[in-house]
RODO-2510 file (C-alpha; in nm, 4 decimals, decimal comma):
residues 440
     n   res          X          Y          Z
     1     m     6,7062     8,3745    12,3559
     2     t     6,5441     8,6132    12,6073
     3     e     6,6662     8,9631    12,6904
     4     k     6,7298     8,8527    13,0475
     5     e     6,9630     8,5757    12,9326
     6     i     7,1506     8,8180    12,7075
     7     e     7,1824     9,0583    12,9994
     8     i     7,3386     8,7777    13,2058
     9     y     7,5858     8,7001    12,9273
    10     y     7,6696     9,0697    12,8994
    11     n     7,7350     9,1265    13,2701
    12     t     7,9406     8,8084    13,2908
    13     v     8,1688     8,8989    13,0027
    14     l     8,2247     9,2482    13,1478
    15     d     8,3566     9,0942    13,4699
    16     i     8,5813     8,8514    13,2819
    17     v     8,7206     9,1109    13,0377
    18     s     8,8239     9,3254    13,3335
    19     l     9,0254     9,0330    13,4693
    20     a     9,1854     8,9709    13,1304
    21     g     9,2696     9,3399    13,1003
    22     k     9,4945     9,3183    13,4044
    23     v     9,7020     9,0526    13,2258
    24     v     9,7349     9,2743    12,9168
    25     n     9,8402     9,5715    13,1299
    26     a    10,0998     9,3619    13,3100
    27     g    10,2463     9,2411    12,9829
    28     f    10,2390     9,5735    12,7967
    29     s    10,5679     9,6982    12,9386
    30     a    10,7169     9,3584    13,0262
    31     a    10,9618     9,1449    12,8269
    32     k    10,7742     8,9158    12,5895
    33     r    10,8343     8,5846    12,4160
    34     i    10,7476     8,6641    12,0545
    35     e    10,6593     8,4027    11,7927
    36     t    10,5284     8,4256    11,4364
    37     k    10,2289     8,2602    11,2704
    38     a    10,1365     8,3003    10,9019
    39     s    10,4171     8,5471    10,8252
    40     a    10,7081     8,7290    10,9857
    41     a    10,4721     9,0225    11,0482
    42     d    10,1984     8,8055    11,2055
    43     l    10,3054     8,8029    11,5698
    44     v    10,1856     8,6251    11,8823
    45     t    10,3054     8,6424    12,2418
    46     e    10,2495     8,4323    12,5527
    47     f    10,0129     8,7055    12,6720
    48     d     9,7797     8,6500    12,3705
    49     q     9,7592     8,2837    12,4635
    50     r     9,7183     8,3480    12,8360
    51     v     9,4385     8,6035    12,7882
    52     e     9,2464     8,3691    12,5557
    53     e     9,2820     8,0822    12,8040
    54     i     9,1425     8,3020    13,0834
    55     l     8,8460     8,4187    12,8764
    56     i     8,7484     8,0744    12,7463
    57     k     8,8019     7,9032    13,0842
    58     h     8,5769     8,1440    13,2755
    59     l     8,3083     8,1589    13,0051
    60     q     8,3002     7,7789    12,9786
    61     e     8,2534     7,7504    13,3531
    62     k     7,9558     7,9872    13,3355
    63     f     7,8072     7,8626    13,0060
    64     p     7,9234     7,5048    12,9386
    65     t     7,7003     7,4562    12,6310
    66     h     7,8377     7,7566    12,4447
    67     k     8,0858     7,7296    12,1576
    68     f     8,4063     7,9268    12,1087
    69     i     8,6052     8,0725    11,8187
    70     g     8,9377     8,2092    11,9392
    71     e     9,2242     8,3513    11,7345
    72     e     9,5017     8,1634    11,9110
    73     s     9,3162     7,8321    11,9471
    74     s     9,2235     7,8480    11,5766
    75     s     9,5874     7,9178    11,4873
    76     a     9,6881     7,6181    11,6989
    77     g     9,4640     7,3920    11,4891
    78     v     9,1574     7,3674    11,7126
    79     q     8,8549     7,3003    11,4906
    80     t     8,5930     7,5748    11,5183
    81     v     8,2478     7,6045    11,3618
    82     f     8,0434     7,9212    11,3236
    83     g     7,6957     7,7783    11,3678
    84     d     7,3604     7,8631    11,5235
    85     d     7,4647     7,7736    11,8798
    86     p     7,5667     8,0599    12,1119
    87     t     7,9282     8,1222    12,0070
    88     w     8,1839     8,3476    12,1714
    89     i     8,4197     8,5026    11,9156
    90     i     8,7424     8,6108    12,0852
    91     d     9,0517     8,8053    11,9882
    92     p     9,2599     8,8142    12,3078
    93     i     9,4852     9,0977    12,1895
    94     d     9,3845     9,2705    11,8695
    95     g     9,6911     9,4678    11,7642
    96     t     9,9596     9,2268    11,8841
    97     t    10,2274     9,4118    11,6852
    98     n    10,1278     9,7318    11,8680
    99     f    10,1456     9,5375    12,1948
   100     v    10,4980     9,4148    12,1120
   101     h    10,6212     9,7648    12,0227
   102     g    10,4530     9,9455    12,3114
   103     f    10,2024    10,1287    12,0884
   104     p     9,8909    10,1708    12,3068
   105     f     9,6228    10,0836    12,0490
   106     v     9,5570     9,7259    12,1632
   107     a     9,2243     9,5706    12,2531
   108     i     9,0526     9,2620    12,3855
   109     s     8,7655     9,1919    12,1464
   110     i     8,4750     8,9629    12,2427
   111     a     8,1495     8,9032    12,0569
   112     l     7,8613     8,6665    12,1253
   113     a     7,6759     8,5375    11,8193
   114     i     7,3458     8,3493    11,8406
   115     n     7,2026     8,1990    11,5212
   116     k     7,5045     8,3565    11,3455
   117     q     7,3928     8,7060    11,4496
   118     v     7,6124     8,9052    11,6870
   119     v     7,4093     9,0193    11,9889
   120     i     7,6877     9,1357    12,2249
   121     g     8,0066     9,3236    12,1438
   122     v     8,2735     9,4177    12,3981
   123     i     8,6072     9,5811    12,3122
   124     y     8,8404     9,6795    12,5960
   125     n     9,1653     9,8717    12,5666
   126     p     9,3161     9,8249    12,9146
   127     v     9,6233    10,0372    12,8354
   128     l     9,4103    10,3476    12,7717
   129     d     9,1259    10,2220    12,9955
   130     l     8,8652    10,2467    12,7179
   131     l     8,5688    10,0077    12,7312
   132     y     8,3382     9,9986    12,4272
   133     t     8,0194     9,7929    12,4568
   134     a     7,6993     9,7215    12,2683
   135     i     7,3956     9,4959    12,2929
   136     h     7,1924     9,4495    11,9765
   137     g     6,9189     9,7119    11,9619
   138     k     7,0358     9,9016    12,2721
   139     g     7,3000    10,1416    12,1411
   140     a     7,6756    10,1669    12,1818
   141     y     7,8727    10,2996    12,4772
   142     r     8,2236    10,4051    12,5761
   143     n     8,2952    10,3735    12,9470
   144     g     7,9197    10,3752    13,0079
   145     r     7,8412    10,6854    12,8004
   146     p     7,6484    10,6698    12,4696
   147     i     7,8475    10,7278    12,1506
   148     k     7,7437    10,8173    11,7960
   149     s     7,9198    10,8096    11,4619
   150     s     7,9986    11,1374    11,2852
   151     g     7,7204    11,1234    11,0261
   152     q     7,9632    11,2441    10,7577
   153     t     7,8336    11,2092    10,4001
   154     d     8,1051    11,3934    10,2005
   155     l     8,4116    11,1839    10,1121
   156     a     8,6230    11,4957    10,0543
   157     l     8,5713    11,5969    10,4200
   158     s     8,6348    11,2523    10,5655
   159     q     8,9115    11,0983    10,7709
   160     v     8,9539    10,7336    10,6706
   161     a     9,1189    10,4434    10,8528
   162     g     9,2881    10,1694    10,6515
   163     e     9,5447     9,8981    10,7215
   164     y     9,8196     9,7118    10,5347
   165     g     9,7729     9,3922    10,7403
   166     s    10,0282     9,1195    10,8074
   167     s    10,0451     8,9634    10,4592
   168     r    10,3624     9,0378    10,2664
   169     e    10,2538     8,8746     9,9400
   170     p    10,3458     9,1161     9,6570
   171     e    10,0065     9,1043     9,4863
   172     v     9,8249     9,1652     9,8167
   173     l    10,0471     9,4596     9,9074
   174     t    10,0070     9,6041     9,5572
   175     a     9,6265     9,5939     9,5810
   176     k     9,6231     9,7431     9,9320
   177     c     9,8667    10,0218     9,8392
   178     q     9,6571    10,0976     9,5313
   179     n     9,3444    10,1259     9,7468
   180     l     9,5122    10,3620     9,9918
   181     r     9,6576    10,5649     9,7047
   182     v     9,3170    10,6089     9,5420
   183     i     9,1478    10,7016     9,8711
   184     i     9,4109    10,9510     9,9944
   185     e     9,3623    11,1581     9,6795
   186     k     8,9967    11,2151     9,7673
   187     v     8,9848    11,2571    10,1487
   188     h     9,1207    11,4748    10,4278
   189     s     9,3560    11,2068    10,5624
   190     i     9,4196    10,8377    10,6177
   191     r     9,5063    10,6805    10,9521
   192     a     9,6425    10,3310    11,0227
   193     i     9,6612    10,2380    11,3903
   194     g     9,7094     9,8619    11,3553
   195     s     9,3910     9,7319    11,5174
   196     a     9,0635     9,6508    11,3425
   197     a     8,8731     9,6563    11,6715
   198     m     9,0033    10,0010    11,7657
   199     n     8,9409    10,1369    11,4154
   200     l     8,5754    10,0373    11,4408
   201     c     8,5452    10,1867    11,7894
   202     l     8,7005    10,5157    11,6776
   203     l     8,4524    10,5263    11,3902
   204     a     8,1672    10,4475    11,6296
   205     e     8,2559    10,7485    11,8468
   206     g     8,3040    10,9813    11,5474
   207     s     8,6851    11,0128    11,5512
   208     c     8,7019    10,8899    11,1921
   209     d     8,4416    10,8630    10,9189
   210     a     8,5272    10,5417    10,7309
   211     y     8,7314    10,2260    10,7684
   212     f     8,8038     9,9445    10,5257
   213     e     9,0284     9,6397    10,5402
   214     y     9,0869     9,3098    10,3603
   215     g     9,2354     8,9898    10,5038
   216     i     9,1060     9,0219    10,8595
   217     h     8,9330     8,7401    11,0474
   218     i     8,5954     8,7079    11,2143
   219     w     8,7469     8,7653    11,5608
   220     d     8,8987     9,0946    11,4431
   221     y     8,5708     9,2675    11,3596
   222     a     8,2683     9,0730    11,4926
   223     a     8,2427     9,2838    11,8095
   224     g     8,3456     9,6098    11,6412
   225     d     8,0875     9,5656    11,3670
   226     l     7,8040     9,5530    11,6215
   227     i     7,9407     9,8481    11,8211
   228     a     7,9717    10,0591    11,5047
   229     r     7,6221     9,9719    11,3816
   230     e     7,4698    10,0424    11,7227
   231     a     7,6424    10,3831    11,7115
   232     g     7,4640    10,4592    11,3839
   233     a     7,7386    10,3609    11,1390
   234     y     7,6865    10,1564    10,8229
   235     t     7,8786     9,8335    10,7576
   236     c     7,8942     9,6257    10,4415
   237     d     8,1223     9,4207    10,2227
   238     p     8,3750     9,6479    10,0464
   239     s     8,2117     9,5493     9,7164
   240     g     7,8893     9,7065     9,8435
   241     g     7,7021     9,3857     9,9283
   242     p     7,5873     9,2705    10,2731
   243     l     7,8605     9,2133    10,5296
   244     n     7,9556     8,8485    10,5842
   245     l     8,1712     8,7834    10,8911
   246     l     8,3410     8,4910    10,7159
   247     h     8,4474     8,6847    10,4053
   248     r     8,7452     8,8445    10,5825
   249     c     8,6804     9,2016    10,4705
   250     i     8,4769     9,5009    10,5827
   251     l     8,3801     9,8524    10,4819
   252     c     8,2402    10,0595    10,7686
   253     t     8,1307    10,4195    10,7192
   254     a     7,9497    10,6889    10,9145
   255     t     7,6678    10,6794    10,6574
   256     k     7,5524    10,4591    10,3712
   257     k     7,6041    10,7501    10,1314
   258     l     7,9731    10,7572    10,2220
   259     a     8,0042    10,3809    10,1613
   260     e     7,8525    10,4250     9,8157
   261     q     8,1276    10,6759     9,7332
   262     i     8,4141    10,4582     9,8624
   263     s     8,3163    10,1128     9,7338
   264     p     8,3601    10,1888     9,3586
   265     l     8,7114    10,3211     9,4251
   266     l     8,8437    10,0021     9,5858
   267     t     9,0235     9,7115     9,4229
   268     h     8,8173     9,4257     9,5627
   269     m     9,0565     9,1406     9,6430
   270     m     8,7708     8,8927     9,6792
   271     k     8,6843     8,9081     9,3064
   272     q     8,9363     8,6469     9,2037
   273     y     8,8126     8,4063     9,4709
   274     l     8,4505     8,4482     9,3698
   275     l     8,5444     8,3978     9,0034
   276     l     8,7251     8,0773     9,0970
   277     v     8,4162     7,9509     9,2791
   278     i     8,1941     8,0317     8,9800
   279     i     8,4302     7,8561     8,7394
   280     s     8,4527     7,5516     8,9666
   281     v     8,0740     7,5214     8,9956
   282     a     8,0319     7,5618     8,6208
   283     a     8,2973     7,2977     8,5591
   284     l     8,1233     7,0600     8,7990
   285     f     7,7892     7,0901     8,6197
   286     s     7,9639     7,0600     8,2840
   287     l     8,1400     6,7435     8,4002
   288     v     7,8161     6,5822     8,5167
   289     d     7,6456     6,6716     8,1901
   290     t     7,9366     6,5368     7,9825
   291     e     7,9411     6,2101     8,1773
   292     d     7,5768     6,1432     8,0887
   293     n     7,6299     6,2318     7,7219
   294     c     7,9326     6,0031     7,6913
   295     t     7,7573     5,7047     7,8505
   296     q     7,4723     5,7348     7,5992
   297     q     7,7232     5,6865     7,3118
   298     s     7,8476     5,3449     7,4284
   299     n     7,8127     5,0717     7,1626
   300     q     7,7392     5,3409     6,9032
   301     g     8,0826     5,3256     6,7466
   302     c     8,3981     5,5326     6,7641
   303     s     8,2804     5,8247     6,5517
   304     a     7,9615     5,8814     6,7520
   305     c     8,1636     5,8795     7,0756
   306     v     8,4557     6,1067     6,9877
   307     n     8,2258     6,3606     6,8231
   308     v     8,0918     6,4397     7,1710
   309     h     8,3213     6,6877     7,3439
   310     g     8,5170     6,5325     7,6288
   311     c     8,4424     6,1675     7,5419
   312     a     8,6929     5,8849     7,4788
   313     y     8,6198     5,5495     7,3081
   314     c     8,7756     5,2117     7,3944
   315     t     8,7883     4,9832     7,0891
   316     t     8,8147     4,6601     7,2959
   317     t     8,5305     4,7211     7,5433
   318     k     8,3290     4,9476     7,3056
   319     v     8,2634     5,1761     7,6021
   320     c     8,2326     5,5533     7,5615
   321     s     8,3238     5,7437     7,8761
   322     t     8,4340     6,0883     7,9923
   323     y     8,8030     6,1354     7,9299
   324     r     9,0143     6,2390     8,2257
   325     f     9,3914     6,2390     8,2326
   326     e     9,4045     5,9966     8,5252
   327     n     9,1937     5,7502     8,3238
   328     t     9,4618     5,7361     8,0529
   329     f     9,6380     5,4674     8,2509
   330     d     9,3247     5,2800     8,3540
   331     r     9,3900     4,9067     8,3127
   332     s     9,0335     4,8424     8,1891
   333     c     9,1343     4,9904     7,8533
   334     d     9,4866     4,9773     7,7186
   335     i     9,6142     5,3128     7,6022
   336     s     9,6748     5,1721     7,2533
   337     d     9,3004     5,0913     7,2262
   338     m     9,1784     5,4344     7,3371
   339     k     9,0468     5,6900     7,0872
   340     y     9,0089     6,0563     7,1792
   341     q     8,9005     6,3431     6,9531
   342     t     8,9634     6,1272     6,6438
   343     c     8,9325     5,7635     6,5357
   344     v     9,2448     5,7888     6,3186
   345     g     9,5341     5,6193     6,4972
   346     s     9,5445     5,5134     6,8597
   347     f     9,5611     5,7383     7,1583
   348     r     9,9161     5,6190     7,2226
   349     t    10,0175     5,7221     6,8703
   350     w     9,8713     6,0672     6,9152
   351     i    10,0446     6,1065     7,2497
   352     i    10,3785     6,0207     7,0865
   353     v    10,3131     6,2517     6,7907
   354     i    10,1998     6,5381     7,0093
   355     s    10,4926     6,4856     7,2467
   356     v    10,7405     6,4915     6,9547
   357     l    10,5778     6,8015     6,8074
   358     a    10,5768     6,9699     7,1461
   359     g    10,9438     6,8814     7,1910
   360     v    11,0292     7,0202     6,8483
   361     l    10,8305     7,3354     6,9225
   362     v    11,0052     7,3849     7,2566
   363     l    11,3434     7,3238     7,0933
   364     a    11,2598     7,5732     6,8175
   365     i    11,1561     7,8308     7,0752
   366     i    11,4795     7,7769     7,2704
   367     i    11,6892     7,8067     6,9529
   368     t    11,4996     8,1208     6,8495
   369     i    11,5501     8,2753     7,1923
   370     c    11,9219     8,1885     7,1839
   371     c    11,9584     8,3382     6,8347
   372     v    11,7729     8,6519     6,9323
   373     c    11,9815     8,6844     7,2483
   374     h    12,3025     8,6274     7,0505
   375     k    12,1968     8,8809     6,7903
   376     c    12,1065     9,1300     7,0609
   377     k    12,4415     9,0699     7,2284
   378     r    12,6301     9,1267     6,9024
   379     r    12,4269     9,4366     6,8339
   380     s    12,5032     9,5588     7,1834
   381     i    12,8757     9,4937     7,1318
   382     r    12,8704     9,6791     6,8003
   383     k    12,6883     9,9698     6,9554
   384     e    12,9397     9,9785     7,2398
   385     q    13,2324     9,9661     6,9961
   386     s    13,0764    10,2404     6,7835
   387     r    13,0193    10,4528     7,0900
   388     q    13,3792    10,3963     7,2020
   389     q    13,5081    10,4952     6,8573
   390     r    13,3017    10,8139     6,8632
   391     d    13,4300    10,8923     7,2110
   392     d    13,7930    10,8303     7,0989
   393     q    13,7447    11,0479     6,7899
   394     r    13,5932    11,3281     6,9960
   395     m    13,8803    11,2973     7,2419
   396     a    14,1421    11,3117     6,9605
   397     e    13,9706    11,6158     6,8077
   398     r    13,9535    11,7856     7,1473
   399     t    14,3250    11,7097     7,2085
   400     q    14,4189    11,8437     6,8645
   401     q    14,2158    12,1573     6,9260
   402     q    14,3815    12,2062     7,2632
   403     q    14,7309    12,1598     7,1101
   404     t    14,6536    12,4056     6,8270
   405     a    14,5210    12,6581     7,0754
   406     a    14,8294    12,6132     7,2960
   407     e    15,0631    12,6640     7,0017
   408     a    14,8710    12,9756     6,8984
   409     r    14,8935    13,1157     7,2508
   410     t    15,2710    13,0427     7,2615
   411     a    15,3268    13,2161     6,9269
   412     e    15,1201    13,5147     7,0390
   413     r    15,3138    13,5472     7,3625
   414     a    15,6466    13,5306     7,1655
   415     r    15,5253    13,7984     6,9233
   416     v    15,4229    14,0325     7,2035
   417     a    15,7543    13,9749     7,3834
   418     d    15,9553    14,0519     7,0671
   419     n    15,7564    14,3694     7,0105
   420     i    15,8414    14,4842     7,3614
   421     r    16,2097    14,4045     7,3183
   422     m    16,2185    14,5814     6,9819
   423     k    16,0517    14,8870     7,1342
   424     y    16,3206    14,9224     7,3971
   425     g    16,6125    14,8283     7,1683
   426     m    16,6693    14,4957     7,3313
   427     l    16,6742    14,2993     7,0036
   428     k    17,0204    14,2434     6,8456
   429     d    16,8968    14,2971     6,4907
   430     k    16,5779    14,3177     6,2937
   431     d    16,5579    13,9490     6,2017
   432     n    16,3806    13,8548     6,5243
   433     a    16,7079    13,7305     6,6811
   434     t    16,6736    13,6214     7,0347
   435     d    16,9967    13,7727     7,1642
   436     y    16,9738    14,1265     7,2935
   437     s    17,2288    14,3774     7,4340
   438     r    17,2341    14,5657     7,7587
   439     m    17,0276    14,8818     7,7572
   440     p    17,2381    15,2107     7,7715
***
């Protein structure tokens, strides 16, 4: 692909994105028809769909052999392939939730990839009238002026952008919150503006020093990745490896040194997927190897067959083959003639025995749980009764103490009153009588 051809693609997409921006501006403050996609927080409006239709329609008219990957068409089930052909990667409105709520950080994101390498990146925020552009090897620009990343190397002095995303799966939210928690303890601040494209542009112009996110799609960051790199930033996989646009995650920093400080702090949510792939591949090779070993034991007898891990022997056909659960009911060998792990008894017998033992074990576990629960309940009742008795006893003692104190106070008041009466000759006699005569 020549530089002249790329220049034509670039100028064409600038004209088309300007047209699409007018639609976004018109819809920003208008009433919208809101729908959801993967989750209740994953929103789409008629303006997302209309902008994507405009972009693809005009680009197809200009470049009919080019391919397209669009967020809304992919969500609608249109099959897309990221191959070597010139491919336009489009997010019609990145930050749809912002768009719905009137938060101005929204962007049209368009990238052109040739041989799976992004050569043009255009991100346009029509609400704020900010146009970020880049051509591979020619620098990054905002509204026609060159931009550069901050060059920050110290994590403690950095401002970091991070997002929660639209997934509401508990384990995903836990991992993302943990990442943000770990990072906030070591940096100046964290910002979340709700748009991957705008986060990358802000990093490219030096407004923030790092940005990481999991769960995003190729259309969210293909253009922003090029713009950031052309502005001098460093992009990679959050685990520290090379960035792959199909891995749905990115770590972008002002410098490589900053990325090396952030990556070890993150909980990498791709680890479990990679582990699953490794296990699956290992299982596949193990299965192929086992199949060959089992076939070699045919006609060698039951013992030779079942001694090989994963092999089952059919006594009628004398065939040794890899045992799979679905083959248990294969009509070529009756289950009563199948031997697995041992030649003692038939496979059917072992299934019955194991099933009975499993049933007994489950029943025993249930009974044990019930007994423990019953015992715990009784213990709880006893503790409650004991507590109630202690409370009643304390209450009785407190009441008795109050009564004794009241009686003592009454007696003391009577004694003082009698002393006063006696002093002034108001008592009838000296035997503490209660009648008293008039004073002279």
